[in-house]
N, C-alpha and C positions, 0 to 999 in steps of 0.2 A: 342687164335686167329689163324684161319687158314691162312697160308701164301698165298698171291696172286702172280700170275706171274707178274714180273716187266718188263721183255722183253723176246722176243723169237728170237733166233739166228738160222736161217736155215744153215745147213752145206754147205760148199763150197769145191769143188774139187781142190786140190793142189798136186804138185809133191814134194816129199821129198827124202832124202837119195840119192842114185845113180839113182833114177827113179822109185819111188814107189808112186802109186796113193793112196791118202788118202782123207777122208772127214773131214774137220776141222771146229770146232766151236770156242773154246777158242784159242786165238792167230790168229784170223782172222781179216779182216779189220772192222768187225762189233763188235768184242769184243776182246780188247787187252789182258786183263787178268781178273781173278776173284779171288782176293786175298784169299788164298795163291796159287790158281791154275793158272798155267802159260800156259798150252796147253792141248787140248784134240783132238786126232785124232782117227777116226774110219777107219780101213783098211779092205777091203773085195773085193774079185774078184774071178771069176772062170777062169780067163785068166792069166796064169803065167807071161806073158809079163808085167802085171801091177805091179808086185812085186818082180820078181826073182832077180833083181839087188840088192835089199836089202839096208841095211844101213852099208856100210863098216866102218872100224875103224874111230871113231870120238870122240872128248872130251866132257865131261860134268863136271861142277863144281858148287857147291852151291845149288844143287837141288836134288830132288828124282824123278826117273822115274818109272812108274808103267805100266807094260804090262800085260794085261788080254786077254787070248786067248779064243775064242769061237770055232774055228775049225782050223785045220792045225797044223803048227809047226813053231817055231822060235828058231834058234840056236844062242846062246850067247857066246861071248868070250871077255875077258877084260884084262886090264893090271895088275890086281891082280892075274892072273893065273886061274880065274874061267872059266870053259867051261861047257856048258850044253844046254839042249833043253827043251822047254815047249810046251805042246800040248793043245788041246781043254779043257777048264775048268781050266787050270793051271794059276798061277800068278807069275810074276817076279817083285820084288821090289828092286830097286837099289838106294842106297844112294851115290851120287857122292861126297858129302863133299868137301874135299880139292882138289879133281881132280881125274878123271879116264878116261881112253880110253877104248871104247868098240865097238863091232859090233853086229848087229842083222840081221840074214839072214832068211827070211820067206820062207816056202815051203808049198805046199798043201798036205793034207791027204784025200784020197778018193775024190779028185777033189775040195776040199773046203779049203779056207784060210780066216780067219776073226778074228779080235780082236780090241783092243783099246790100245792106249798109253796116259797116263796122266802124266803131269809134275807138281810136287808140290814144291813150293819154301821152302827153309830152312830158319829159323830165323837167324838173323845176328850172334848170339852167336854160331851157329852150322855150319856156312858156311865153316869153316876149319876143321870140324870133320873128323875122319878116314872114308874113303870109306868102304862100306859094301854091301853085295849082298844076297838076299833071293830068293830061288825058292820054291814055295808053290804048291804042287800037288793038283789036283782037289778034290781028296777024303779026303783031310784034311780041306776043306772049308765047314763050316756048312751050311745046308739048312734048313730054318725055314718054316714049312708048317702051314698055317692058315686054319681055318674051312671053309672059303669061297673059297678055292682053290688057294689062293695067295701063291706063293713060293718065298722066299727071300734067295738068295745065298749071304752070308755075308763075304766079303773079309776082311774088317776091321771095327772096331767100335763095338757098342753094340746095339742089337735090341731084344726086348722081353726077356731080361735077358740072351741072348746068345752073346758070345764074338767072333768076327771074327778071322780068321786064322792069319792075319798079325798084329803084335803088335809092340810096341816100335817105333812108327812113330812120328816124331816131331810135325806134324800138328794135330795129333790125328783125322784123318778124318773118316767119316762114308762112306764106299764104298759098295754099294749093287747092285746086279743084280736081278731085280724084275720082276716076271711073274705075270700078272693079267689076269684071265680068262675073257671071254666075259661076258658082263652084270654083272660085279662085281665091287668092289671098293678096294682101298688100302689107309691106313692111317698110318702115321709115325710121332711120336713126335720128334722134333728137337729143341735144346735149342736156345733161342733168341741170336742174335749176330753172329750166324754162317752163313757163306756164303753157299747157297744151290742152286744146279742146278740139272736138270733131262735131260737125253738124251734118245730119243726113237729110237729103232733100228729094231724093227720087225713090230709093228703097233703103231698108235697114241693112245692118250687117252685124257681125259678132266680133267682140273683142274678148278672146278667151272663151269663157262660157256665158258671157253676158251679151244679151241681144240688145242692140240699140235700134229702136223703132224709128220709122220715118218722122221727120220734122221734130227731132229731139237732139239735144246737145249733151255730149259726154265730156266731163272734166276729168283729167287723168292725174294720178299720183305720180311722184317722181320716178325716174328710171332712165334707161338708155334708148329705148325705142318703143314704137307702137306696132301692133300687128292686128290686122282685120281680116276676116274671112266672110265669104258669101256662099249662099246655098242656091240651088236651082229653083 
């Protein structure tokens, strides 16, 4: 059974950190959370004043934070002694566990800065686990190319017998960046009982007869798969 859209959440602009403009869907007034996902922010701007203040040192506990960059740079520093930077296409996956302090400072590269941050809840038995940190470079993230031109960048999970770059994650999420050409379609099998959402960030697409506009999030009802189509 193809999953149908249960609700659509347009993103809303909020200020985070020391003054960073983000577009939020999960953890907004329209959608408190989507178990086990606690927050989804999309940050993008060609004006440094919208992000240069960054996210100075702050605590996390009992969750995992996932930062996926499309363009620009984010420099990370934390209380474990980790220091590093991620660029367009890179992923940073941090398990806060029993507690960690960290900061994230965004910068532009060639005038662009864009990415996402997703928060994933840890199950009760792992809330006090040892904190850890993974930086995953873009060239280690597999890209699946289908015959119809669809390209799937697979951060975590398994698609078409390919395993994503990030493993050993408690929630075992499937995290994909999917490109669908014009006048084409995309289908993905997903086990029943899993929470499923899609966020559009370049153009909209249709799921059945429902149009999902750009910068919007769709939450899906239960089923066996999702199917998206695009027009010209």
